[in-house]
CHARMM internal coordinates of N, CA and C (Angstrom, degrees):
IC EDIT
DIST 1 N 1 CA 1.4500
DIST 1 CA 1 C 1.5324
ANGL 1 N 1 CA 1 C 108.90
DIST 1 C 2 N 1.3057
ANGL 1 CA 1 C 2 N 116.09
DIHE 1 N 1 CA 1 C 2 N 125.53
DIST 2 N 2 CA 1.4631
ANGL 1 C 2 N 2 CA 121.37
DIHE 1 CA 1 C 2 N 2 CA -179.16
DIST 2 CA 2 C 1.5282
ANGL 2 N 2 CA 2 C 110.41
DIHE 1 C 2 N 2 CA 2 C -83.92
DIST 2 C 3 N 1.3191
ANGL 2 CA 2 C 3 N 115.55
DIHE 2 N 2 CA 2 C 3 N 137.78
DIST 3 N 3 CA 1.4590
ANGL 2 C 3 N 3 CA 118.88
DIHE 2 CA 2 C 3 N 3 CA 177.96
DIST 3 CA 3 C 1.5283
ANGL 3 N 3 CA 3 C 109.21
DIHE 2 C 3 N 3 CA 3 C -84.58
DIST 3 C 4 N 1.3243
ANGL 3 CA 3 C 4 N 116.19
DIHE 3 N 3 CA 3 C 4 N 153.46
DIST 4 N 4 CA 1.4641
ANGL 3 C 4 N 4 CA 121.44
DIHE 3 CA 3 C 4 N 4 CA -179.69
DIST 4 CA 4 C 1.5204
ANGL 4 N 4 CA 4 C 108.99
DIHE 3 C 4 N 4 CA 4 C -77.40
DIST 4 C 5 N 1.3289
ANGL 4 CA 4 C 5 N 115.61
DIHE 4 N 4 CA 4 C 5 N 128.86
DIST 5 N 5 CA 1.4598
ANGL 4 C 5 N 5 CA 121.14
DIHE 4 CA 4 C 5 N 5 CA 178.33
DIST 5 CA 5 C 1.5172
ANGL 5 N 5 CA 5 C 109.38
DIHE 4 C 5 N 5 CA 5 C -107.89
DIST 5 C 6 N 1.3247
ANGL 5 CA 5 C 6 N 115.86
DIHE 5 N 5 CA 5 C 6 N 147.66
DIST 6 N 6 CA 1.4612
ANGL 5 C 6 N 6 CA 122.39
DIHE 5 CA 5 C 6 N 6 CA 175.92
DIST 6 CA 6 C 1.5272
ANGL 6 N 6 CA 6 C 108.58
DIHE 5 C 6 N 6 CA 6 C -97.11
DIST 6 C 7 N 1.3386
ANGL 6 CA 6 C 7 N 115.99
DIHE 6 N 6 CA 6 C 7 N 155.29
DIST 7 N 7 CA 1.4609
ANGL 6 C 7 N 7 CA 121.46
DIHE 6 CA 6 C 7 N 7 CA 176.49
DIST 7 CA 7 C 1.5236
ANGL 7 N 7 CA 7 C 109.14
DIHE 6 C 7 N 7 CA 7 C -100.89
DIST 7 C 8 N 1.3142
ANGL 7 CA 7 C 8 N 116.54
DIHE 7 N 7 CA 7 C 8 N 150.35
DIST 8 N 8 CA 1.4604
ANGL 7 C 8 N 8 CA 121.30
DIHE 7 CA 7 C 8 N 8 CA -179.36
DIST 8 CA 8 C 1.5254
ANGL 8 N 8 CA 8 C 111.31
DIHE 7 C 8 N 8 CA 8 C -61.13
DIST 8 C 9 N 1.3175
ANGL 8 CA 8 C 9 N 117.77
DIHE 8 N 8 CA 8 C 9 N -32.66
DIST 9 N 9 CA 1.4701
ANGL 8 C 9 N 9 CA 121.53
DIHE 8 CA 8 C 9 N 9 CA -179.37
DIST 9 CA 9 C 1.5271
ANGL 9 N 9 CA 9 C 112.03
DIHE 8 C 9 N 9 CA 9 C -67.67
DIST 9 C 10 N 1.3233
ANGL 9 CA 9 C 10 N 117.65
DIHE 9 N 9 CA 9 C 10 N -17.91
DIST 10 N 10 CA 1.4568
ANGL 9 C 10 N 10 CA 121.89
DIHE 9 CA 9 C 10 N 10 CA -177.84
DIST 10 CA 10 C 1.5291
ANGL 10 N 10 CA 10 C 113.83
DIHE 9 C 10 N 10 CA 10 C -91.69
DIST 10 C 11 N 1.3228
ANGL 10 CA 10 C 11 N 117.73
DIHE 10 N 10 CA 10 C 11 N 3.91
DIST 11 N 11 CA 1.4749
ANGL 10 C 11 N 11 CA 121.34
DIHE 10 CA 10 C 11 N 11 CA -178.56
DIST 11 CA 11 C 1.5294
ANGL 11 N 11 CA 11 C 109.69
DIHE 10 C 11 N 11 CA 11 C -67.25
DIST 11 C 12 N 1.3254
ANGL 11 CA 11 C 12 N 114.91
DIHE 11 N 11 CA 11 C 12 N 128.60
DIST 12 N 12 CA 1.4626
ANGL 11 C 12 N 12 CA 122.02
DIHE 11 CA 11 C 12 N 12 CA 178.56
DIST 12 CA 12 C 1.5259
ANGL 12 N 12 CA 12 C 108.66
DIHE 11 C 12 N 12 CA 12 C -133.63
DIST 12 C 13 N 1.3446
ANGL 12 CA 12 C 13 N 117.50
DIHE 12 N 12 CA 12 C 13 N 152.36
DIST 13 N 13 CA 1.4675
ANGL 12 C 13 N 13 CA 119.30
DIHE 12 CA 12 C 13 N 13 CA 177.03
DIST 13 CA 13 C 1.5220
ANGL 13 N 13 CA 13 C 110.97
DIHE 12 C 13 N 13 CA 13 C -67.94
DIST 13 C 14 N 1.3114
ANGL 13 CA 13 C 14 N 115.89
DIHE 13 N 13 CA 13 C 14 N 150.00
DIST 14 N 14 CA 1.4557
ANGL 13 C 14 N 14 CA 121.04
DIHE 13 CA 13 C 14 N 14 CA 176.77
DIST 14 CA 14 C 1.5143
ANGL 14 N 14 CA 14 C 113.54
DIHE 13 C 14 N 14 CA 14 C 102.69
DIST 14 C 15 N 1.3049
ANGL 14 CA 14 C 15 N 117.13
DIHE 14 N 14 CA 14 C 15 N -32.59
DIST 15 N 15 CA 1.4649
ANGL 14 C 15 N 15 CA 119.85
DIHE 14 CA 14 C 15 N 15 CA 178.81
DIST 15 CA 15 C 1.5207
ANGL 15 N 15 CA 15 C 108.61
DIHE 14 C 15 N 15 CA 15 C -86.32
DIST 15 C 16 N 1.3204
ANGL 15 CA 15 C 16 N 116.72
DIHE 15 N 15 CA 15 C 16 N 137.49
DIST 16 N 16 CA 1.4628
ANGL 15 C 16 N 16 CA 119.65
DIHE 15 CA 15 C 16 N 16 CA -174.53
DIST 16 CA 16 C 1.5261
ANGL 16 N 16 CA 16 C 113.83
DIHE 15 C 16 N 16 CA 16 C -115.20
DIST 16 C 17 N 1.3074
ANGL 16 CA 16 C 17 N 118.49
DIHE 16 N 16 CA 16 C 17 N -7.51
DIST 17 N 17 CA 1.4539
ANGL 16 C 17 N 17 CA 121.18
DIHE 16 CA 16 C 17 N 17 CA -178.27
DIST 17 CA 17 C 1.5258
ANGL 17 N 17 CA 17 C 109.50
DIHE 16 C 17 N 17 CA 17 C -118.95
DIST 17 C 18 N 1.3223
ANGL 17 CA 17 C 18 N 115.79
DIHE 17 N 17 CA 17 C 18 N 124.17
DIST 18 N 18 CA 1.4606
ANGL 17 C 18 N 18 CA 122.05
DIHE 17 CA 17 C 18 N 18 CA -178.42
DIST 18 CA 18 C 1.5159
ANGL 18 N 18 CA 18 C 109.10
DIHE 17 C 18 N 18 CA 18 C -136.77
DIST 18 C 19 N 1.3333
ANGL 18 CA 18 C 19 N 115.86
DIHE 18 N 18 CA 18 C 19 N 157.51
DIST 19 N 19 CA 1.4675
ANGL 18 C 19 N 19 CA 121.42
DIHE 18 CA 18 C 19 N 19 CA 174.00
DIST 19 CA 19 C 1.5279
ANGL 19 N 19 CA 19 C 106.62
DIHE 18 C 19 N 19 CA 19 C -136.97
DIST 19 C 20 N 1.3338
ANGL 19 CA 19 C 20 N 115.69
DIHE 19 N 19 CA 19 C 20 N 110.21
DIST 20 N 20 CA 1.4537
ANGL 19 C 20 N 20 CA 122.37
DIHE 19 CA 19 C 20 N 20 CA -176.97
DIST 20 CA 20 C 1.5182
ANGL 20 N 20 CA 20 C 110.78
DIHE 19 C 20 N 20 CA 20 C -116.75
DIST 20 C 21 N 1.3117
ANGL 20 CA 20 C 21 N 115.17
DIHE 20 N 20 CA 20 C 21 N 150.67
DIST 21 N 21 CA 1.4579
ANGL 20 C 21 N 21 CA 121.92
DIHE 20 CA 20 C 21 N 21 CA 165.85
DIST 21 CA 21 C 1.5199
ANGL 21 N 21 CA 21 C 104.66
DIHE 20 C 21 N 21 CA 21 C -124.00
DIST 21 C 22 N 1.3318
ANGL 21 CA 21 C 22 N 116.28
DIHE 21 N 21 CA 21 C 22 N 108.10
DIST 22 N 22 CA 1.4585
ANGL 21 C 22 N 22 CA 121.19
DIHE 21 CA 21 C 22 N 22 CA -172.56
DIST 22 CA 22 C 1.5200
ANGL 22 N 22 CA 22 C 110.64
DIHE 21 C 22 N 22 CA 22 C -129.64
DIST 22 C 23 N 1.3214
ANGL 22 CA 22 C 23 N 113.10
DIHE 22 N 22 CA 22 C 23 N 166.24
DIST 23 N 23 CA 1.4606
ANGL 22 C 23 N 23 CA 122.07
DIHE 22 CA 22 C 23 N 23 CA 171.91
DIST 23 CA 23 C 1.5230
ANGL 23 N 23 CA 23 C 106.52
DIHE 22 C 23 N 23 CA 23 C -116.84
DIST 23 C 24 N 1.3140
ANGL 23 CA 23 C 24 N 116.82
DIHE 23 N 23 CA 23 C 24 N 136.65
DIST 24 N 24 CA 1.4596
ANGL 23 C 24 N 24 CA 120.75
DIHE 23 CA 23 C 24 N 24 CA 176.74
DIST 24 CA 24 C 1.5260
ANGL 24 N 24 CA 24 C 106.78
DIHE 23 C 24 N 24 CA 24 C -84.57
DIST 24 C 25 N 1.3417
ANGL 24 CA 24 C 25 N 116.02
DIHE 24 N 24 CA 24 C 25 N 109.29
DIST 25 N 25 CA 1.4549
ANGL 24 C 25 N 25 CA 121.12
DIHE 24 CA 24 C 25 N 25 CA -177.58
DIST 25 CA 25 C 1.5235
ANGL 25 N 25 CA 25 C 111.26
DIHE 24 C 25 N 25 CA 25 C -81.13
DIST 25 C 26 N 1.3249
ANGL 25 CA 25 C 26 N 116.11
DIHE 25 N 25 CA 25 C 26 N -32.61
DIST 26 N 26 CA 1.4639
ANGL 25 C 26 N 26 CA 120.81
DIHE 25 CA 25 C 26 N 26 CA -178.10
DIST 26 CA 26 C 1.5264
ANGL 26 N 26 CA 26 C 109.01
DIHE 25 C 26 N 26 CA 26 C -155.02
DIST 26 C 27 N 1.3242
ANGL 26 CA 26 C 27 N 117.16
DIHE 26 N 26 CA 26 C 27 N 143.01
DIST 27 N 27 CA 1.4637
ANGL 26 C 27 N 27 CA 121.58
DIHE 26 CA 26 C 27 N 27 CA 178.60
DIST 27 CA 27 C 1.5269
ANGL 27 N 27 CA 27 C 108.65
DIHE 26 C 27 N 27 CA 27 C -143.01
DIST 27 C 28 N 1.3416
ANGL 27 CA 27 C 28 N 116.74
DIHE 27 N 27 CA 27 C 28 N 140.00
DIST 28 N 28 CA 1.4522
ANGL 27 C 28 N 28 CA 120.87
DIHE 27 CA 27 C 28 N 28 CA 178.17
DIST 28 CA 28 C 1.5223
ANGL 28 N 28 CA 28 C 109.97
DIHE 27 C 28 N 28 CA 28 C -153.45
DIST 28 C 29 N 1.3180
ANGL 28 CA 28 C 29 N 115.78
DIHE 28 N 28 CA 28 C 29 N 157.42
DIST 29 N 29 CA 1.4559
ANGL 28 C 29 N 29 CA 122.47
DIHE 28 CA 28 C 29 N 29 CA 178.62
DIST 29 CA 29 C 1.5189
ANGL 29 N 29 CA 29 C 109.40
DIHE 28 C 29 N 29 CA 29 C -99.61
DIST 29 C 30 N 1.3272
ANGL 29 CA 29 C 30 N 116.55
DIHE 29 N 29 CA 29 C 30 N 141.62
DIST 30 N 30 CA 1.4605
ANGL 29 C 30 N 30 CA 122.59
DIHE 29 CA 29 C 30 N 30 CA 175.98
DIST 30 CA 30 C 1.5224
ANGL 30 N 30 CA 30 C 107.08
DIHE 29 C 30 N 30 CA 30 C -108.45
DIST 30 C 31 N 1.3318
ANGL 30 CA 30 C 31 N 115.51
DIHE 30 N 30 CA 30 C 31 N 126.04
DIST 31 N 31 CA 1.4632
ANGL 30 C 31 N 31 CA 119.83
DIHE 30 CA 30 C 31 N 31 CA -178.64
DIST 31 CA 31 C 1.5243
ANGL 31 N 31 CA 31 C 110.36
DIHE 30 C 31 N 31 CA 31 C -99.71
DIST 31 C 32 N 1.3172
ANGL 31 CA 31 C 32 N 115.23
DIHE 31 N 31 CA 31 C 32 N 161.81
DIST 32 N 32 CA 1.4604
ANGL 31 C 32 N 32 CA 121.15
DIHE 31 CA 31 C 32 N 32 CA -179.65
DIST 32 CA 32 C 1.5206
ANGL 32 N 32 CA 32 C 111.83
DIHE 31 C 32 N 32 CA 32 C -71.35
DIST 32 C 33 N 1.3126
ANGL 32 CA 32 C 33 N 116.49
DIHE 32 N 32 CA 32 C 33 N 151.39
DIST 33 N 33 CA 1.4635
ANGL 32 C 33 N 33 CA 121.59
DIHE 32 CA 32 C 33 N 33 CA -179.50
DIST 33 CA 33 C 1.5340
ANGL 33 N 33 CA 33 C 110.90
DIHE 32 C 33 N 33 CA 33 C -70.08
DIST 33 C 34 N 1.3274
ANGL 33 CA 33 C 34 N 116.02
DIHE 33 N 33 CA 33 C 34 N -47.47
DIST 34 N 34 CA 1.4629
ANGL 33 C 34 N 34 CA 119.74
DIHE 33 CA 33 C 34 N 34 CA -178.74
DIST 34 CA 34 C 1.5252
ANGL 34 N 34 CA 34 C 112.95
DIHE 33 C 34 N 34 CA 34 C -84.40
DIST 34 C 35 N 1.3340
ANGL 34 CA 34 C 35 N 116.33
DIHE 34 N 34 CA 34 C 35 N -22.83
DIST 35 N 35 CA 1.4619
ANGL 34 C 35 N 35 CA 121.47
DIHE 34 CA 34 C 35 N 35 CA 178.67
DIST 35 CA 35 C 1.5323
ANGL 35 N 35 CA 35 C 108.23
DIHE 34 C 35 N 35 CA 35 C -127.27
DIST 35 C 36 N 1.3198
ANGL 35 CA 35 C 36 N 117.49
DIHE 35 N 35 CA 35 C 36 N 84.22
DIST 36 N 36 CA 1.4682
ANGL 35 C 36 N 36 CA 120.38
DIHE 35 CA 35 C 36 N 36 CA -174.82
DIST 36 CA 36 C 1.5303
ANGL 36 N 36 CA 36 C 114.41
DIHE 35 C 36 N 36 CA 36 C -64.93
DIST 36 C 37 N 1.3234
ANGL 36 CA 36 C 37 N 117.87
DIHE 36 N 36 CA 36 C 37 N -15.16
DIST 37 N 37 CA 1.4616
ANGL 36 C 37 N 37 CA 121.66
DIHE 36 CA 36 C 37 N 37 CA 177.44
DIST 37 CA 37 C 1.5317
ANGL 37 N 37 CA 37 C 111.81
DIHE 36 C 37 N 37 CA 37 C -83.76
DIST 37 C 38 N 1.3299
ANGL 37 CA 37 C 38 N 118.01
DIHE 37 N 37 CA 37 C 38 N -10.16
DIST 38 N 38 CA 1.4558
ANGL 37 C 38 N 38 CA 122.32
DIHE 37 CA 37 C 38 N 38 CA -176.85
DIST 38 CA 38 C 1.5369
ANGL 38 N 38 CA 38 C 110.08
DIHE 37 C 38 N 38 CA 38 C -98.56
DIST 38 C 39 N 1.3227
ANGL 38 CA 38 C 39 N 116.54
DIHE 38 N 38 CA 38 C 39 N 122.51
DIST 39 N 39 CA 1.4630
ANGL 38 C 39 N 39 CA 121.47
DIHE 38 CA 38 C 39 N 39 CA 177.48
DIST 39 CA 39 C 1.5291
ANGL 39 N 39 CA 39 C 108.01
DIHE 38 C 39 N 39 CA 39 C -80.96
DIST 39 C 40 N 1.3407
ANGL 39 CA 39 C 40 N 116.72
DIHE 39 N 39 CA 39 C 40 N 123.01
DIST 40 N 40 CA 1.4646
ANGL 39 C 40 N 40 CA 120.47
DIHE 39 CA 39 C 40 N 40 CA -178.68
DIST 40 CA 40 C 1.5233
ANGL 40 N 40 CA 40 C 112.10
DIHE 39 C 40 N 40 CA 40 C -99.89
DIST 40 C 41 N 1.3220
ANGL 40 CA 40 C 41 N 117.67
DIHE 40 N 40 CA 40 C 41 N -22.89
DIST 41 N 41 CA 1.4698
ANGL 40 C 41 N 41 CA 120.19
DIHE 40 CA 40 C 41 N 41 CA 175.89
DIST 41 CA 41 C 1.5192
ANGL 41 N 41 CA 41 C 109.88
DIHE 40 C 41 N 41 CA 41 C -162.11
DIST 41 C 42 N 1.3132
ANGL 41 CA 41 C 42 N 114.52
DIHE 41 N 41 CA 41 C 42 N 162.84
DIST 42 N 42 CA 1.4564
ANGL 41 C 42 N 42 CA 122.36
DIHE 41 CA 41 C 42 N 42 CA 173.96
DIST 42 CA 42 C 1.5215
ANGL 42 N 42 CA 42 C 106.48
DIHE 41 C 42 N 42 CA 42 C -119.35
DIST 42 C 43 N 1.3122
ANGL 42 CA 42 C 43 N 117.16
DIHE 42 N 42 CA 42 C 43 N 122.22
DIST 43 N 43 CA 1.4597
ANGL 42 C 43 N 43 CA 123.25
DIHE 42 CA 42 C 43 N 43 CA -177.56
DIST 43 CA 43 C 1.5211
ANGL 43 N 43 CA 43 C 109.60
DIHE 42 C 43 N 43 CA 43 C -102.80
DIST 43 C 44 N 1.3343
ANGL 43 CA 43 C 44 N 116.51
DIHE 43 N 43 CA 43 C 44 N 146.42
DIST 44 N 44 CA 1.4580
ANGL 43 C 44 N 44 CA 121.15
DIHE 43 CA 43 C 44 N 44 CA -180.00
DIST 44 CA 44 C 1.5194
ANGL 44 N 44 CA 44 C 110.82
DIHE 43 C 44 N 44 CA 44 C -140.96
DIST 44 C 45 N 1.3122
ANGL 44 CA 44 C 45 N 115.96
DIHE 44 N 44 CA 44 C 45 N 147.27
DIST 45 N 45 CA 1.4575
ANGL 44 C 45 N 45 CA 122.74
DIHE 44 CA 44 C 45 N 45 CA 168.36
DIST 45 CA 45 C 1.5226
ANGL 45 N 45 CA 45 C 105.89
DIHE 44 C 45 N 45 CA 45 C -106.53
DIST 45 C 46 N 1.3322
ANGL 45 CA 45 C 46 N 115.98
DIHE 45 N 45 CA 45 C 46 N 118.87
DIST 46 N 46 CA 1.4597
ANGL 45 C 46 N 46 CA 121.55
DIHE 45 CA 45 C 46 N 46 CA -177.71
DIST 46 CA 46 C 1.5256
ANGL 46 N 46 CA 46 C 110.14
DIHE 45 C 46 N 46 CA 46 C -105.24
DIST 46 C 47 N 1.3321
ANGL 46 CA 46 C 47 N 116.36
DIHE 46 N 46 CA 46 C 47 N 144.62
DIST 47 N 47 CA 1.4595
ANGL 46 C 47 N 47 CA 122.20
DIHE 46 CA 46 C 47 N 47 CA 179.39
DIST 47 CA 47 C 1.5261
ANGL 47 N 47 CA 47 C 107.71
DIHE 46 C 47 N 47 CA 47 C -130.34
DIST 47 C 48 N 1.3341
ANGL 47 CA 47 C 48 N 116.23
DIHE 47 N 47 CA 47 C 48 N 129.51
DIST 48 N 48 CA 1.4613
ANGL 47 C 48 N 48 CA 119.48
DIHE 47 CA 47 C 48 N 48 CA 174.56
DIST 48 CA 48 C 1.5323
ANGL 48 N 48 CA 48 C 109.28
DIHE 47 C 48 N 48 CA 48 C -107.94
DIST 48 C 49 N 1.3012
ANGL 48 CA 48 C 49 N 117.90
DIHE 48 N 48 CA 48 C 49 N -174.98
DIST 49 N 49 CA 1.4590
ANGL 48 C 49 N 49 CA 121.49
DIHE 48 CA 48 C 49 N 49 CA -175.16
DIST 49 CA 49 C 1.5230
ANGL 49 N 49 CA 49 C 113.80
DIHE 48 C 49 N 49 CA 49 C -75.07
DIST 49 C 50 N 1.3089
ANGL 49 CA 49 C 50 N 116.87
DIHE 49 N 49 CA 49 C 50 N -13.31
DIST 50 N 50 CA 1.4658
ANGL 49 C 50 N 50 CA 120.93
DIHE 49 CA 49 C 50 N 50 CA -179.73
DIST 50 CA 50 C 1.4961
ANGL 50 N 50 CA 50 C 108.64
DIHE 49 C 50 N 50 CA 50 C -87.74
END
COOR INIT
IC SEED 1 N 1 CA 1 C
IC BUILD
């Protein structure tokens, strides 16, 4: 039995539960301005089948 997957284009505020099947097209680390050795976030570009 296949589970129902959501598409990235269908994301709306207020809903807290999602099920995605995605490919990470690009990933990079963002460093701090005053502390360039400190990673403050990891950014990603996600791609789904739609």
